[in-house]
N, C-alpha and C positions, 0 to 999 in steps of 0.2 A: 504493498500499498502507499502509494505518494501521499502530500501534503498539500493542498489547493487552500486558496485564500478566497475565498468570497467576498468582495467590493461592493457594497449595496449603494446604486445612485438611485439619484429622486426618489420617485415614489412620495411625491406632494401635491403633485395634483388629485389632492383630495376631495369627493363630490360633497359639498353643503351638507348633504344625509346623512354620511361616513364623520361629519366634525360632534354629534352627537354623544355625548359621553356614554350609553351603554354601545352605538354601532361602532364606536373604539376601540372598547373593552371586548366586541366581538370579534376583530380584525385581529385585537393582541391575542388571541387564543389561537386563530392561526400558526402567529408565529410560535408561541408556545411547543403548539402541537406538531410542527417543523421540526423544533429543535428536542424533543422525545423521542420522535423519530430517530434521525439523526443518533443520540444515544442509545436507543436502543439494538440499532441497527453498528454501533460501535464507531461510526465516522465523525461524530460528532468533538474536537479538542477540544475549541472554545471560543466566543468573539463577544460581543459586546453594542450596544447603540453608542452612535456617536452624538457629544451635544453641540448644533450648530455654532458655535465662537469656537475660538480658538485664534492664535498667533500664528505670522511668519516668523521666521528666522531666515536670513538672504544674504549671501555672497560674503565676501572675505571683509565686509565692516561689520559682519553680523545685526547689519539692520532688522528690527523687527518693526512687525506691523497686523494693525489686524488684518483679524479673514477667520477663514473666507470667506469670501464675497462672490460664490457663484450663485448660475440662476439656480433655482429650488431644483429643476432636473439633473443638474451637473454636480449638487453633495452629497458628499458620501456620508453618510445617515448610519453606518454601520459594518462589521463583518465578522462573517466567521473563518474560523479554521476548520477543515474537515477533514479524510483520508477518504482517498478512491484509485481505484485500479491507476486510470490512466486520468487524462484530460474528457476524455470523450464523455466517462461515467462523471464526474466533476461538472459536466456540463448539464449531462440526464438529469445529477442531485438538485441543480439551479433550477430546470424549466420544471420538475415536477413539485418542487415547495414553494420556492418565493412568492410571497404574498402580495407583495407589492406590486407587479407585475399588473393589476387592475387601475393601480396607480399610475399605471406609463412607466413603474420605475424599472433600473438596468441593474443587472448582475456582470459585474466582469469576474473573469475568474483567471485566477493567475497561479501558473505551481508555484510552490516554495522554493527556491534555489537549497539544494543540501549544499555544506560548508565540511 
């Protein structure tokens, strides 16, 4: 098995009816169910959501700026580390489980480089 990072982008195009607390809770249950399934299969290594705030440190002068200020569809909302036999299987796992596709979210699937 190899490790892959699933990087979750966007998913911010939430319909007004999904902003109600009950709808948001029901959607979060889809995330929890996906994590539970991956754990039961021995694939889930870890992951966390990310807050939409932070800082950038750039260049040789180490200039600190506010950010990220990307469009909502480009914002990185969180990540998982999973185990899969290859890139195709990692893509399939993402395609079958990622709950925010309904909000036009996207998953970047990246192999973790062995060191």
